[in-house]
C-alpha positions in Angstrom: -50.0 44.1 -23.0 -46.6 42.6 -23.6 -44.2 43.0 -20.6 -40.4 42.5 -20.7 -38.7 40.7 -17.7 -37.9 42.9 -14.8 -34.2 42.7 -15.2 -34.5 43.8 -18.8 -36.6 46.8 -17.9 -34.2 48.0 -15.2 -31.2 48.4 -17.5 -29.7 51.8 -16.5 -28.9 52.9 -20.0 -31.4 55.6 -20.9 -31.1 55.1 -24.7 -31.6 51.4 -24.3 -34.7 51.9 -22.1 -36.1 54.3 -24.7 -35.6 51.7 -27.4 -37.4 49.1 -25.3 -40.3 51.4 -24.7 -40.6 52.0 -28.4 -40.5 48.2 -29.0 -43.3 47.7 -26.5 -45.6 49.8 -28.7 -48.5 47.4 -29.4 -48.7 48.2 -33.1 -45.0 47.4 -33.7 -45.2 44.3 -31.6 -48.2 43.1 -33.6 -46.3 43.6 -36.9 -43.3 41.6 -35.5 -45.5 38.8 -34.3 -47.4 38.7 -37.5 -44.2 37.7 -39.4 -42.8 35.3 -36.8 -42.8 31.7 -37.9 -45.8 29.8 -36.5 -45.7 26.7 -34.5 -46.8 23.9 -36.9 -50.0 23.2 -35.0 -51.1 26.9 -35.4 -50.6 27.0 -39.1 -54.0 25.3 -39.8 -55.8 27.8 -37.6 -54.0 30.7 -39.3 -55.1 29.4 -42.7 -58.8 29.2 -41.5 -58.7 32.8 -40.4 -57.2 33.9 -43.8 -60.0 32.1 -45.6 -62.7 33.9 -43.6 -61.1 37.3 -44.3 -60.7 36.5 -48.0 -64.4 35.6 -48.3 -65.4 38.8 -46.5 -63.6 41.2 -48.9 -64.0 39.2 -52.1 -66.7 41.5 -53.5 -65.1 44.8 -52.7 -62.6 46.6 -54.9 -59.9 47.9 -52.6 -59.5 51.6 -52.0 -55.7 51.5 -51.4 -53.3 49.9 -54.0 -49.6 50.6 -54.1 -46.5 49.2 -55.8 -43.6 48.7 -53.3 -40.1 48.0 -54.5 -38.6 45.0 -52.7 -35.4 44.7 -54.7 -34.2 47.4 -57.0 -32.1 45.3 -59.4 -28.9 47.0 -58.3 -25.7 44.9 -58.2 -26.2 42.1 -55.7 -29.9 42.8 -55.4 -33.0 41.1 -56.9 -35.4 43.0 -59.1 -38.8 42.4 -57.5 -42.0 44.4 -56.8 -44.7 43.9 -54.3 -48.2 44.9 -55.3 -50.3 45.4 -52.3 -53.8 46.5 -51.5 -55.7 46.7 -48.2 -56.9 43.2 -48.9 -54.3 41.0 -50.7 -50.8 41.0 -52.0 -48.9 40.0 -55.2 -45.2 39.6 -56.0 -43.6 40.2 -59.3 -40.3 38.3 -59.7 -38.4 36.7 -56.9 -34.6 36.6 -57.4 -32.1 35.5 -54.8 -32.3 37.7 -51.7 -36.0 38.6 -52.0 -37.0 36.9 -48.8 -34.1 38.6 -46.9 -35.2 42.0 -48.1 -38.8 41.3 -47.4 -37.9 40.2 -43.9 -35.7 43.2 -43.2 -38.2 45.8 -44.4 -41.2 44.0 -42.7 -43.0 43.3 -46.0 -45.9 41.2 -44.8 -46.0 37.9 -46.7 -49.1 36.3 -44.9 -51.5 37.7 -47.5 -49.4 36.7 -50.6 -51.1 34.1 -52.8 -49.9 34.9 -56.3 -46.3 35.3 -57.6 -45.8 36.4 -61.2 -42.5 35.6 -62.9 -41.5 37.4 -66.1 -38.8 34.7 -66.9 -37.8 31.2 -65.7 -34.1 32.1 -65.3 -32.5 31.9 -61.9 -32.1 35.7 -61.9 -35.8 35.9 -61.6 -36.8 32.7 -59.7 -33.8 32.0 -57.4 -35.6 33.4 -54.3 -38.7 31.2 -54.7 -37.6 28.5 -52.3 -36.8 30.9 -49.5 -39.9 33.0 -50.0 -42.1 29.9 -50.1 -40.6 28.5 -46.9 -41.3 31.8 -45.1 -44.8 32.0 -46.5 -45.5 28.5 -45.2 -44.2 29.5 -41.7 -46.7 32.4 -41.5 -49.7 30.3 -42.4 -50.2 30.8 -46.2 -52.1 27.7 -47.3 -51.3 27.9 -51.0 -49.5 30.0 -53.6 -50.0 30.1 -57.4 -47.0 30.8 -59.7 -47.6 32.6 -63.0 -45.1 32.8 -65.8 -43.5 31.1 -68.8 -43.6 27.3 -68.9 -41.4 25.2 -66.4 -42.2 26.6 -63.0 -44.0 23.5 -61.8 -41.0 21.4 -63.0 -38.6 23.5 -61.0 -40.5 22.9 -57.7 -40.7 19.2 -58.3 -37.0 19.1 -58.8 -36.4 21.0 -55.5 -38.8 18.9 -53.5 -35.9 16.9 -51.9 -34.4 19.9 -50.2 -37.3 22.4 -50.1 -39.9 20.8 -47.8 -43.4 22.4 -48.1 -45.6 20.2 -46.0 -48.2 22.8 -45.0 -48.5 24.9 -48.2 -49.4 23.9 -51.8 -47.6 25.4 -54.7 -49.4 25.4 -58.1 -48.2 26.6 -61.5 -50.9 28.3 -63.5 -51.2 27.8 -67.2 -50.5 31.2 -68.7 -51.7 31.3 -72.3 -51.8 34.5 -74.3 -55.6 34.4 -74.6 -56.1 33.9 -70.8 -56.7 36.5 -68.1 -56.1 36.3 -64.4 -58.9 38.0 -62.6 -60.0 38.6 -59.0 -61.7 41.3 -57.0 -58.6 43.6 -57.2 -57.6 43.5 -60.8 -57.7 42.0 -64.2 -54.3 40.9 -65.5 -53.5 40.0 -69.1 -50.6 37.7 -70.1 -48.4 38.8 -73.0 -45.9 36.2 -74.1 -42.9 37.6 -76.0 -40.7 35.2 -78.0 -37.1 35.1 -78.8 -35.8 35.2 -82.4 -34.1 31.8 -82.9 -30.6 32.0 -84.5 -29.8 30.0 -87.6 -29.2 26.3 -86.9 -31.4 26.2 -83.8 -31.3 27.7 -80.3 -29.3 24.9 -78.6 -27.6 23.1 -81.5 -24.2 23.2 -79.9 -25.5 22.1 -76.5 -27.3 18.8 -77.3 -27.7 16.6 -74.2 -25.4 13.6 -74.4 -28.1 11.4 -72.8 -25.7 10.0 -70.2 -27.3 8.0 -67.5 -28.3 10.1 -64.5 -29.4 8.9 -61.1 -32.1 10.6 -59.1 -31.6 10.8 -55.4 -34.7 9.7 -53.4 -33.2 10.4 -50.0 -35.3 12.2 -47.4 -32.8 14.8 -46.3 -35.0 15.7 -43.3 -35.9 12.2 -42.1 -33.7 12.6 -39.0 -36.0 15.3 -37.7 -38.9 12.9 -37.7 -37.1 10.6 -35.2 -36.9 7.6 -37.4 -35.2 4.7 -35.7 -32.8 4.0 -38.5 -30.9 6.3 -40.8 -32.7 6.6 -44.1 -31.0 5.0 -47.0 -30.6 6.6 -50.3 -32.6 5.2 -53.1 -30.8 5.7 -56.3 -32.6 4.9 -59.5 -32.0 5.6 -63.1 -33.9 8.8 -64.0 -33.2 9.0 -67.7 -36.3 7.0 -68.6 -38.6 9.1 -66.3 -37.2 12.6 -66.6 -37.6 14.5 -69.9 -34.0 15.5 -70.8 -35.1 17.4 -73.9 -33.3 20.7 -74.2 -35.8 23.5 -73.4 -34.1 26.7 -72.7 -35.9 30.0 -72.3 -37.5 31.0 -75.6 -40.2 33.3 -74.3 -40.8 35.8 -71.5 -44.0 37.1 -70.0 -45.2 40.7 -69.8 -48.2 41.6 -67.6 -50.8 44.3 -68.2 -52.7 45.0 -65.0 -55.9 47.0 -64.7 -57.6 47.6 -61.3 -61.2 46.9 -60.9 -63.7 49.8 -61.2 -64.4 51.5 -57.8 -67.3 53.7 -57.0 -66.5 57.2 -55.7 -66.6 57.8 -52.0 -70.0 58.4 -50.5 -70.6 62.0 -49.3 -72.7 61.9 -46.1 -73.2 65.7 -46.5 -74.8 65.3 -49.9 -76.9 62.4 -48.5 -78.3 64.7 -45.8 -79.0 67.3 -48.4 -81.0 64.8 -50.4 -82.9 63.6 -47.3 -81.5 60.1 -47.2 -82.1 58.7 -43.7 -79.5 56.7 -41.8 -79.7 53.0 -42.4 -79.4 50.5 -45.2 -80.1 53.0 -48.0 -76.7 54.5 -47.4 -75.1 51.1 -48.0 -77.0 50.8 -51.3 -75.9 54.2 -52.4 -72.3 53.4 -51.5 -72.4 50.3 -53.6 -73.6 52.3 -56.7 -77.3 51.6 -56.5 -80.0 54.2 -56.9 -82.5 54.3 -54.1 -86.1 55.4 -53.6 -86.9 57.4 -50.4 -90.1 56.7 -48.4 -91.6 59.9 -50.0 -91.1 58.4 -53.5 -88.1 60.6 -54.3 -85.3 58.9 -56.3 -81.8 59.6 -55.2 -79.1 58.6 -57.7 -75.9 57.1 -56.4 -73.9 59.3 -58.8 -75.3 62.4 -57.1 -74.1 61.6 -53.7 -70.7 60.0 -54.4 -67.4 61.4 -55.5 -65.9 60.6 -59.0 -65.7 56.9 -59.8 -62.2 55.4 -60.3 -62.4 53.4 -63.6 -59.2 51.5 -62.6 -55.6 52.6 -63.4 -53.4 50.5 -65.7 -49.8 49.5 -64.9 -47.5 47.2 -66.8 -44.6 44.9 -66.1 -42.1 44.1 -68.9 -38.8 42.2 -69.1 -36.9 42.0 -72.4 -33.6 40.2 -71.6 -31.9 40.8 -75.0 -32.3 42.3 -78.4 -33.3 38.9 -79.7 -36.8 39.5 -78.2 -37.3 43.0 -79.8 -38.8 41.7 -83.0 -41.6 39.9 -81.2 -42.1 42.9 -78.9 -42.8 45.0 -81.9 -45.1 42.3 -83.4 -47.0 42.1 -80.1 -47.3 45.9 -79.7 -51.0 45.7 -80.4 -51.5 44.3 -76.9 -50.1 47.5 -75.5 -51.7 50.0 -77.9 -54.9 50.4 -75.8 -52.7 51.7 -72.9 -50.3 53.9 -74.8 -50.7 57.5 -75.9 -53.3 56.4 -78.5 -55.7 55.1 -75.8 -59.3 56.0 -76.5 -59.9 57.0 -72.9 -57.3 59.0 -71.0 -57.9 56.8 -67.9 -56.6 53.8 -69.9 -53.2 55.3 -70.4 -50.7 53.4 -68.4 -49.9 55.0 -65.1 -46.6 53.1 -64.5 -44.5 50.7 -66.7 -42.1 48.7 -64.6 -39.1 47.6 -66.6 -37.0 44.6 -65.5 -35.3 45.0 -68.9 -31.4 45.4 -68.7 -30.2 48.9 -69.2 -28.2 48.1 -72.4 -31.4 46.8 -74.1 -33.4 49.9 -72.9 -30.9 52.1 -74.6 -31.4 50.5 -78.0 -33.3 52.4 -80.7 -36.0 49.8 -81.0 -36.7 49.8 -77.3 -36.7 53.6 -77.2 -39.3 53.5 -79.9 -41.5 51.3 -77.7 -41.0 53.6 -74.7 -42.0 56.7 -76.7 -45.3 55.2 -77.7 -46.6 55.7 -74.1 -48.1 58.9 -72.9 -45.9 61.7 -71.4 -47.8 61.1 -68.1 -46.6 57.5 -67.9 -43.8 56.9 -65.4 -41.2 54.4 -66.4 -39.7 52.6 -63.4 -36.3 50.8 -64.1 -35.4 47.9 -61.9 -31.9 47.2 -63.2 -28.3 48.4 -62.9 -29.4 52.0 -63.1 -30.0 51.7 -59.4 -26.9 51.6 -57.2 -28.1 50.6 -53.7 -29.2 47.1 -52.9 -31.4 47.9 -50.0 -29.7 45.8 -47.3 -29.5 48.5 -44.7 -29.0 46.1 -41.7 -25.8 44.7 -43.3 -24.3 48.1 -43.6 -25.4 49.1 -40.1 -23.7 46.2 -38.4 -20.7 46.5 -40.6 -20.2 50.1 -39.6 -20.5 49.0 -36.0 -18.0 46.2 -36.3 -15.7 48.4 -38.3 -15.0 50.4 -35.1 -13.4 47.3 -33.7 -11.0 46.7 -36.6 -11.1 48.4 -39.9 -9.2 45.6 -41.7 -11.1 42.6 -40.3 -14.5 44.3 -40.7 -14.2 46.5 -43.9 -17.1 48.8 -44.7 -19.2 47.5 -47.6 -18.6 49.1 -51.0 -21.9 50.5 -52.3 -23.6 53.9 -52.2 -27.1 55.4 -52.3 -28.8 56.2 -55.6 -27.9 59.5 -57.2 -31.3 60.9 -58.1 -29.9 64.1 -59.6 -28.4 62.0 -62.4 -31.1 61.7 -65.1 -31.1 58.8 -67.5 -32.9 60.3 -70.5 -30.2 60.9 -73.1 -29.9 57.3 -74.1 -33.5 56.1 -73.5 -35.4 59.1 -74.7 -37.4 59.4 -71.4 -36.8 59.9 -67.8 -36.3 56.6 -66.0 -37.4 56.5 -62.4 -34.7 55.2 -60.1 -35.7 53.4 -56.9 -34.6 51.5 -53.9 -36.2 49.1 -51.4 -39.4 50.7 -49.9 -39.9 53.1 -52.8 -43.7 53.4 -53.1 -45.7 54.1 -56.2 -49.3 54.9 -55.3 -51.9 53.7 -57.8 -55.1 54.2 -55.8 -55.5 56.9 -54.7 -53.2 58.6 -57.2 -50.5 60.1 -55.0 -47.5 59.6 -57.2 -44.1 58.5 -56.0 -43.3 58.3 -52.3 -39.7 58.1 -51.1 -40.2 59.0 -47.5 -39.5 55.4 -46.3 -37.0 54.5 -49.0 -34.0 52.4 -47.9 -30.9 54.6 -47.9 -27.5 54.5 -46.1 -26.9 56.8 -43.2 -23.4 56.1 -41.7 -23.6 59.0 -39.3 -26.7 57.5 -37.7 -25.1 54.1 -37.3 -22.1 55.6 -35.5 -24.3 57.7 -33.3 -26.1 54.5 -32.2 -22.8 53.3 -30.7 -22.2 56.6 -28.9 -25.5 56.0 -27.2 -24.1 52.9 -25.5 -22.0 54.2 -22.5 -20.4 50.8 -21.9 -19.2 50.4 -25.4 -16.6 53.2 -25.4 -15.0 51.7 -22.3 -15.0 48.2 -23.9 -13.5 49.6 -27.1 -10.7 51.4 -25.3 -10.0 48.2 -23.4 -9.9 46.2 -26.6 -7.4 48.6 -28.2 -5.2 48.5 -25.2 -5.1 44.7 -25.3 -4.4 44.6 -29.0 -1.5 47.1 -28.6 0.0 44.6 -26.1 -0.1 41.7 -28.6 3.2 40.6 -30.2 4.0 42.7 -33.2 3.0 41.1 -36.5 5.2 40.7 -39.7 6.1 43.7 -41.8 4.4 42.2 -44.9 1.5 44.4 -46.1 -1.8 42.9 -45.0 -3.1 42.9 -48.6 -0.3 40.5 -49.5 -0.9 38.0 -46.7 -2.6 34.7 -47.7 -4.5 32.6 -47.1 -7.3 34.8 -45.8 -10.7 33.6 -44.8 -13.7 35.7 -45.8 -17.1 34.9 -44.2 -19.9 35.7 -46.7 -22.7 33.9 -44.8 -22.7 32.8 -41.1 -26.3 32.1 -40.3 -28.3 28.9 -40.5 -31.5 27.8 -42.1 -32.7 31.1 -43.8 -31.1 34.5 -44.3 -31.9 37.2 -41.8 -31.0 40.9 -41.7 -27.5 40.6 -40.5 -26.4 37.0 -41.3 -26.8 35.4 -44.7 -26.7 31.6 -45.1 -23.5 29.6 -45.4 -20.7 30.7 -47.6 -16.9 31.0 -46.8 -14.4 32.2 -49.3 -10.8 30.9 -48.7 -8.5 33.1 -50.7 -5.1 31.4 -51.2 -3.7 34.2 -53.4 -4.9 37.3 -55.2 -5.8 35.1 -58.2 -7.0 31.9 -56.5 -9.7 31.0 -54.1 -12.1 28.2 -53.1 -15.7 28.8 -51.9 -16.9 26.6 -49.0 -20.7 26.2 -49.4 -22.8 28.6 -51.4 -26.1 29.6 -49.8 -28.7 31.9 -51.5 -27.4 35.4 -52.2 -23.6 34.5 -52.0 -22.9 36.3 -55.3 -24.6 39.5 -54.0 -22.5 39.3 -50.8 -19.3 39.3 -52.8 -20.5 42.3 -54.9 -21.4 44.3 -51.8 -18.2 43.5 -49.9 -15.8 44.2 -52.7 -17.7 46.7 -54.9 -18.8 46.0 -58.4 -15.5 46.6 -60.1 -13.2 44.8 -57.6 -15.7 41.9 -57.4 -14.9 40.9 -61.0 -11.4 39.8 -59.9 -12.8 38.0 -57.0 -15.2 36.0 -59.2 -12.3 35.3 -61.6 -10.3 34.0 -58.6 -12.9 31.4 -57.6 -11.6 28.2 -59.2 -13.4 25.7 -57.0 -16.7 25.5 -55.0 -17.2 22.9 -52.3 -20.7 22.0 -51.2 -20.9 20.1 -47.9 -24.4 18.7 -48.2 -27.7 19.3 -50.0 -29.7 21.3 -47.6 -31.0 24.4 -49.4 -29.1 26.9 -47.2 -25.8 25.5 -48.3 -26.2 25.3 -52.1 -29.0 27.4 -53.5 -26.7 30.3 -54.4 -24.6 28.1 -56.7 -26.6 28.9 -59.9 -26.5 32.6 -59.2 -22.7 32.4 -58.5 -22.0 30.5 -61.8 -24.2 32.8 -63.8 -22.7 36.0 -62.3 -19.3 34.7 -63.0 -20.1 34.0 -66.6 -21.8 37.3 -67.1 -18.8 39.2 -65.8 -16.0 37.1 -67.2 -17.6 36.0 -70.5 -18.5 32.6 -72.0 -14.9 31.5 -72.3 -14.1 31.7 -68.6 -12.5 28.5 -67.2 -14.7 25.9 -65.5 -15.1 25.9 -61.8 -14.1 22.7 -60.0 -17.3 21.7 -58.2 -16.7 19.4 -55.2 -20.1 18.2 -54.0 -22.2 15.1 -53.1 -22.8 13.2 -56.3 -26.6 13.6 -55.8 -26.3 17.2 -56.8 -25.7 16.2 -60.4 -29.4 15.4 -61.1 -30.4 18.9 -60.0 -27.6 20.5 -62.0 -28.3 18.5 -65.1 -32.1 19.1 -64.9 -31.6 22.9 -64.7 -29.1 22.8 -67.5 -31.5 20.8 -69.8 -34.8 22.5 -68.9 -34.0 26.1 -67.9 -30.5 27.5 -68.7 -27.2 26.0 -69.9 -24.8 25.5 -67.1 -22.7 22.4 -68.0 -19.9 24.5 -69.5 -19.4 26.3 -66.1 -18.3 23.5 -63.9 -16.5 20.1 -63.6 -18.0 17.8 -60.9 -15.8 15.9 -58.4 -17.7 13.7 -56.0 -17.0 14.4 -52.3 -17.2 10.6 -51.5 -14.2 9.9 -53.7 -12.0 12.2 -51.7 -12.4 10.1 -48.5 -10.1 7.4 -49.6 -8.2 9.3 -52.4 -7.7 13.0 -51.4 -7.3 15.4 -54.4 -3.7 16.2 -55.0 -3.4 16.5 -58.8 -2.8 19.5 -61.1 -6.4 20.5 -60.9 -5.8 22.1 -57.4 -2.3 23.4 -58.0 -3.7 26.7 -59.6 -5.8 27.0 -56.5 -2.7 27.2 -54.3 -3.7 24.0 -52.5 -1.7 20.9 -52.0 -4.5 18.6 -50.9 -8.3 18.4 -50.5 -9.6 15.6 -48.3 -13.1 14.8 -47.0 -14.9 12.7 -44.5 -18.6 11.9 -43.7 -20.1 13.8 -40.9 -23.2 13.2 -38.7 -25.9 15.3 -40.2 -28.3 14.5 -43.1 -27.3 11.7 -45.6 -24.5 12.6 -47.9 -23.0 15.3 -45.5 -19.3 15.9 -45.6 -16.5 17.7 -43.8 -13.4 18.9 -45.7 -9.8 19.7 -45.0 -7.6 22.0 -47.2 -3.8 22.0 -47.1 -1.8 24.9 -48.5 1.4 26.9 -48.1 1.6 30.3 -46.5 2.3 33.3 -48.7 4.9 34.6 -46.3 8.4 33.7 -47.3 9.6 33.3 -43.7 6.8 30.8 -42.9 7.5 27.3 -44.2 5.0 25.6 -42.0 2.0 24.2 -44.1 -1.4 25.6 -43.3 -4.4 23.3 -42.8 -8.0 24.6 -42.8 -10.8 22.2 -41.8 -14.5 23.0 -42.3 -17.2 21.0 -40.6 -20.2 21.8 -42.7 -23.3 20.9 -40.7 -22.7 18.2 -38.1 -23.2 17.0 -34.5 -19.9 16.0 -32.8 -18.1 13.7 -35.1 -15.0 11.6 -34.5 -14.3 11.2 -38.2 -14.1 15.0 -38.5 -11.7 15.1 -35.5 -9.4 12.6 -37.3 -9.7 14.5 -40.6 -8.8 17.8 -38.9 -6.1 16.6 -36.7 -3.6 19.4 -36.0 -5.4 21.9 -38.1 -4.2 25.5 -38.2 -7.9 26.6 -38.3 -11.1 24.7 -37.6 -14.3 26.4 -38.9 -17.1 24.6 -37.1 -20.8 25.1 -37.0 -22.3 26.2 -33.6 -26.0 26.3 -34.4 -27.4 25.9 -30.9 -26.9 27.3 -27.4 -25.7 24.9 -24.8 -29.1 24.7 -23.1 -30.6 23.4 -26.4 -28.4 20.3 -26.6 -31.5 18.1 -26.9 -32.8 20.0 -29.8 -29.4 20.1 -31.4 -29.3 16.3 -31.1 -32.6 16.0 -32.9 -31.6 18.2 -35.7 -28.0 16.8 -35.8 -26.3 20.1 -35.1 -23.7 21.2 -32.6 -23.9 23.4 -29.6 -21.4 26.1 -28.9 -19.6 24.0 -26.3 -19.6 21.0 -28.5 -18.0 22.9 -31.4 -15.3 24.2 -29.1 -14.7 20.7 -27.8 -14.2 19.4 -31.3 -11.4 21.9 -31.8 -9.7 20.8 -28.7 -10.0 17.1 -29.6 -8.4 17.6 -33.0 -5.7 19.9 -31.5 -6.6 22.8 -33.8 -4.6 26.0 -33.2 -7.7 28.2 -33.7 -11.4 27.5 -33.8 -13.8 29.9 -35.6 -17.5 29.4 -34.8 -20.2 30.0 -37.5 -23.6 28.8 -38.8 -25.5 30.4 -35.8 -29.2 29.9 -35.3 -31.3 32.9 -36.1 -32.3 32.9 -32.4 -29.1 34.8 -31.8 -28.3 36.3 -35.2 -26.2 39.1 -33.8 -24.0 37.4 -31.2 -24.0 34.0 -29.6 -24.3 33.8 -25.8 -21.1 32.5 -24.2 -21.0 32.6 -20.4 -17.3 33.6 -19.9 -14.6 35.3 -21.9 -13.4 33.4 -25.0 -10.4 31.1 -24.9 -7.4 32.6 -26.6 -7.7 30.4 -29.7 -11.4 31.0 -30.3 -13.3 33.5 -32.6 -16.8 34.3 -33.6 -17.5 34.7 -37.3 -19.6 37.5 -38.7 -20.7 38.2 -42.3 -18.2 40.2 -44.3 -15.4 39.3 -41.8 -12.0 39.0 -43.5 -9.2 37.4 -41.4 -5.7 36.2 -42.0 -3.8 33.6 -40.0 -2.1 36.5 -38.2 -5.4 38.0 -37.2 -6.7 34.9 -35.4 -5.0 35.4 -31.9 -6.7 38.7 -31.4 -10.3 37.6 -32.3 -10.9 36.3 -28.7 -10.3 39.8 -27.4 -13.3 41.2 -29.3 -16.0 39.4 -27.3 -16.4 42.0 -24.4 -16.7 44.8 -26.9 -19.2 42.7 -29.0 -21.3 42.2 -25.8 -21.3 45.9 -25.1 -22.2 46.6 -28.8 -25.1 44.2 -28.8 -26.1 44.5 -25.2 -29.9 44.6 -25.7 -29.8 41.5 -27.9 -27.5 39.8 -25.3 -29.7 40.6 -22.4 -32.7 39.4 -24.3 -31.0 36.0 -24.8 -30.1 35.9 -21.1 -33.8 36.3 -20.2 -34.8 33.6 -22.7 -32.2 31.3 -21.2 -33.6 32.0 -17.7 -37.1 31.2 -18.8 -36.0 27.9 -20.4 -34.2 27.0 -17.2 -37.2 27.7 -15.1 -39.5 25.8 -17.5 -37.1 22.8 -17.3 -37.2 22.8 -13.5 -41.0 22.9 -13.5 -41.1 20.0 -15.9 -38.6 18.0 -13.9 -40.7 18.5 -10.7 -43.8 17.4 -12.6 -45.7 20.7 -12.3 -45.3 22.0 -15.8 -46.9 19.4 -18.1 -45.3 17.8 -21.0 -42.6 19.5 -23.0 -42.9 20.5 -26.6 -40.9 18.9 -29.3 -38.8 21.3 -31.2 -40.3 22.3 -34.6 -38.3 21.0 -37.6 -35.6 23.2 -39.0 -35.4 23.7 -42.7 
């Protein structure tokens, strides 16, 4: 039985103790541990156990099969569905944010071996890197990708910054005449093509064939303790890489039918027939007739319930009207499961539509919908749904909002409105959903919304009321803020620059901290994004609301990428595409400041997947070391200079300094914002950021983990603070926190007056910075359970270190590599 440390158990707060008791429930603890990343040496053992279990159940058709919505397709949310049985799991589509939703809602990934993609666009595949890294951590030995051509090429291109050493990724060849089959279901591929416009699909986007270099750098070599820093190996890739234009010309639909399952054995009927206990019962259960010792034949069908012939469910994704002609031509593939099915059991139970709502409303798509039986339920995973499913983000934002309603604004999204029917335009009732909506396939229990993700602000505020120390801390905070010097009379909405933190976590997203992204708004119409981790576009849409987000995307005139680790740039494609979708194809290009090695990745995706080259203009970070950018390209940004330096992290890592003017007429002093990116303490960054107004510095590790921070070339909390002092920065904001302390970092004393802790969806002006240090006591009271848990872990680490130093504790473990 798991036991918490004594000091943790003796916390006087009754509500907190009750929460701890609930956590100690063995079933919940097992679920938590099942999804925790494994130490690398345990991954092989986990894989062996999985293989044994797989062999054991391979001949049995499962009795429980459900569809679970992971992402509903609402604004800022992926459209993805988890098909799970009591034996194995399957994922259909994996857009940006899928891993984060799966983690938040405890969707078990350790049994996932097949991922089915309807398209090869980033909207459907952008979450694959994150989900695969998590699957590797929980011991999945291999995963097979199914979908249109190109998925294998995508993973090869990402191999520099998505390291899968303990899991194999294979792309299946999905031809129309092929079937995927296992003990759970038979799945049929239906490829649906696009009608090519006159003159060719990409006639105006021919590749110019310019020479492109491929970066052979090992971006994680430093974690392997190599003696010397790895050198980049640049080679011309034009001769090796196929640069032929191959944009999406087909999508994949999937028709799934569960395997036949015999009815449940009735022991009562067996007794009536005189069947003795023993192996004969097993034979009857498996569908075999048996002969009793007295010669009497007992038929399996006489002692079992009705057989389940296997329900049918379909996944379909028609991205535009250009695909409707081929959908009509391929309708014969769907006919056996429509209202014309020869057997009622073959009529589709569910059709899951990833199709956009505007296409679903066309007359031709409505005709397709109406061919199905009236009993078929049509599930729409698109913009018809309003809630993204990220409950934890809303919960913590409501909590933080109690500290300051301007710095921590409430997110702008609502629950689904199920009383609004969508049938006038589509001709049938579309089923809305949210994360954790369940659609039962076997047994046939219909739709289950009891666990569905939904907002409950009253509950979130009650959670704070249950913390007796929080109210005192909040009152003390308000008293101290009232004593602060009065601020200017300029309305806050007109004060610029403002720094908006969209992602403040490291490595992978978790429930409350997304990966790196910081929006520096220099005016209502201009902004620059510093790093762009997975899900950044969704963070913008949730923070500002769908309508207001349009102006924010329009304002983004530049994106800066500090280095090529996945958690700092995998949201770039999603951001560029969301921007184009909202602003139209004629929107101005984004200035992309990044390591030059990103160009190979950008060009490959542009050539082989989706056109992107019209969306950005690349400026190499290295060029700005000697020649900072000061020309007319940044004037519209409201900046006067962008300068960079190399920092001590993986190869091709940079820090950046931005110079700008204040929007306040009475403030003529220039403003300088310096951003570290990922780095260990670095003198070049100190020189670059000398006399900064604001230093935004990574603080990945606790101070006790300095050795681990050195291995992974990150900074501790104290090191980050020291960097700010050395460069004489007026204020230092800490970000990029390890997921070990995703809610609040552990700092021994009160914060210095020029120090602040960043949270996701935090919006600060220069005038706000002096009061950020005052928040820490209230934050500790708000996250007291998390804080005390970190304290106990720190004590354990200290005790272990003492044992090792006295020679009684054996050898220490090396830290496992970060992503």
